[in-house]
C-alpha positions in Angstrom: 0.0 0.0 0.0 1.4 3.4 -1.0 1.8 6.0 1.7 1.7 9.8 1.4 3.4 12.2 3.7 2.8 16.0 3.3 5.3 18.1 5.2 6.0 21.8 5.8 8.8 23.4 3.7 10.6 24.3 6.9 10.1 23.4 10.6 11.9 25.0 13.5 12.0 23.3 16.9 13.4 24.2 20.3 13.9 27.1 22.7 14.1 30.4 20.8 12.6 29.0 17.6 10.2 32.0 17.3 13.3 34.2 16.7 13.2 32.8 13.1 9.8 34.3 12.3 10.8 37.8 11.3 13.8 36.7 9.2 11.7 34.2 7.3 9.1 36.8 6.5 11.6 39.5 5.5 13.7 37.1 3.4 10.6 36.5 1.3 9.8 40.1 0.9 6.6 40.1 2.9 5.6 43.4 4.5 2.6 43.0 6.8 1.4 40.0 8.8 -2.1 39.0 9.7 -1.7 37.6 13.2 -4.4 35.0 14.1 -4.7 34.2 17.8 -7.4 33.6 20.3 -8.5 36.1 23.0 -7.1 34.1 25.9 -3.6 33.9 24.4 -3.7 37.7 23.9 -5.0 38.2 27.5 -2.2 36.2 29.1 0.6 37.6 27.0 1.4 34.5 25.0 0.7 36.1 21.6 2.8 39.1 22.7 6.0 36.9 22.7 5.7 36.9 18.9 4.2 40.4 18.3 7.1 41.8 20.4 9.5 40.4 17.8 7.5 42.0 15.0 7.5 45.3 16.9 11.2 45.2 17.5 11.8 44.7 13.7 9.2 47.4 12.8 7.4 44.7 10.9 3.8 45.8 10.3 1.0 43.5 11.5 -2.7 43.3 12.3 -4.2 41.1 15.0 -7.4 39.0 14.4 -8.7 37.4 17.6 -12.4 36.8 16.9 -11.8 33.0 17.1 -13.9 30.6 19.2 -12.7 27.3 20.6 -14.5 25.5 17.8 -14.2 28.1 14.9 -17.3 28.8 13.0 -18.1 29.6 9.4 -18.7 33.2 10.5 -15.3 33.4 12.2 -13.7 32.4 9.0 -15.7 34.8 6.8 -15.0 37.7 9.3 -11.3 36.8 9.2 -11.3 36.9 5.4 -12.8 40.4 5.5 -10.4 41.5 8.2 -7.4 40.1 6.2 -8.5 42.2 3.1 -9.1 45.3 5.2 -5.7 45.0 6.8 -3.8 44.9 3.5 -1.7 42.0 4.8 0.3 39.7 2.6 1.1 36.8 5.0 -0.3 35.0 8.0 1.3 34.2 11.4 -1.1 32.0 13.4 -0.5 31.5 17.1 -2.4 29.1 19.3 -4.0 25.7 19.3 -6.0 23.9 16.7 -8.8 26.6 16.7 -6.5 29.5 15.7 -4.7 27.4 13.1 -7.8 25.9 11.6 -9.3 29.4 11.2 -6.0 30.7 9.7 -5.9 27.8 7.2 -9.5 28.5 6.0 -8.8 32.2 5.7 -5.6 31.6 3.8 -7.3 29.2 1.4 -10.2 31.5 0.7 -8.1 34.6 0.1 -6.3 32.8 -2.7 -9.3 30.7 -3.8 -12.3 33.1 -3.5 -14.7 30.7 -5.1 -14.8 28.9 -1.8 -15.9 32.0 0.2 -19.1 30.2 1.4 -16.7 28.0 3.5 -19.0 25.0 3.4 -17.7 24.0 -0.1 -14.3 23.4 1.5 -15.7 20.3 3.2 -13.9 17.0 2.4 -11.2 17.2 -0.3 -11.9 20.5 -2.0 -10.5 21.1 -5.5 -8.6 24.3 -4.6 -6.2 25.4 -7.3 -3.8 27.7 -5.4 -1.9 27.3 -2.2 -3.1 29.3 0.8 -1.6 32.7 1.8 2.0 32.2 3.0 1.6 31.0 6.6 3.9 30.5 9.6 2.2 28.4 12.3 3.2 28.7 16.0 1.5 26.1 18.3 0.9 26.9 21.9 -0.3 23.4 22.8 0.8 19.8 22.0 -1.3 17.2 20.4 -3.4 18.8 17.6 -0.4 19.0 15.2 -2.4 21.5 13.2 0.9 23.3 12.3 2.1 20.3 10.3 -1.1 18.8 8.8 -3.4 19.3 5.8 -6.6 19.0 7.9 -8.8 21.6 9.6 -12.3 21.5 11.2 -15.0 24.2 11.0 -18.3 24.4 12.9 -21.5 25.0 11.0 -23.6 26.6 13.6 -26.7 26.8 11.4 -26.7 23.0 10.7 -25.3 22.2 14.2 -22.4 20.1 12.8 -18.7 20.2 12.3 -17.0 19.4 9.0 -13.5 18.3 8.1 -11.5 19.9 5.3 -8.5 18.0 3.8 -6.3 20.0 1.4 -2.6 19.9 0.6 -2.9 23.6 -0.3 -3.6 24.6 3.3 -0.5 23.3 5.1 1.6 26.2 6.6 4.9 26.7 4.8 6.7 27.0 8.1 6.0 25.5 11.5 7.7 27.0 14.5 7.5 24.7 17.6 8.9 26.6 20.5 8.4 25.2 24.0 8.6 28.7 25.4 5.2 29.3 23.8 3.7 26.4 25.7 5.3 27.0 29.2 2.4 29.1 30.5 -0.3 26.6 29.8 -2.4 25.6 32.8 -1.4 22.2 34.3 -4.6 20.6 33.3 -4.3 21.6 29.6 -0.7 20.6 29.6 -1.6 17.1 30.8 -4.6 16.8 28.4 -2.6 17.9 25.3 0.3 15.7 26.4 -2.1 12.7 26.4 -3.3 13.8 22.9 0.3 13.7 21.6 0.9 10.3 23.3 -2.3 9.0 21.6 -1.1 10.1 18.2 2.3 8.4 18.9 0.5 5.1 19.8 -1.7 5.3 16.7 1.4 5.7 14.6 3.0 2.7 16.3 0.0 0.3 15.9 -1.6 1.3 12.6 -1.6 -1.1 9.7 -0.9 2.0 7.5 2.5 2.6 9.0 5.5 3.5 7.0 9.2 4.4 7.6 8.5 8.0 8.5 5.6 7.1 10.9 7.8 4.4 12.5 
């Protein structure tokens, strides 16, 4: 059975990994970042660890934080409008799965406006262009949203969630810095740690294993 592994172009890991965000953006000629992060991360100063770096480099950015724990179609559409209004040309998403899922959908729709209804992205959508250049910075362990091609959106009207699978949505760069996770509550740390362990066990016992998953 053939296996398919889709990876980021670049992944940074370890203490101080976030120091690479600004150099990666400037090296590519980007000029304004659309920072996606949830209200709690902003409230507790986690997002600030990244925006401080942008400030220090005089790199322009706009923050979008209208993100719910289970991002909705409206969250995504509001984010698309906010991205356009900001005049941004790249995305830096900071948070857990919700922030990253929202950013993925926004990035896809900006470059593939025919999917603006969001619902049409369900399943394996036939998008033609890769999402807006994105750097994903996780603040939890377990979801792996920064390195996957999946995202989940909530359809409030129909009271359901739907999964989107698209190789065009994977962030070009993942920045996994433990300093971004150190301020998580103990309960959340334990829960997401168990999530990460579960994924590792799945990779160990699945019949679909391959050299990389091993």
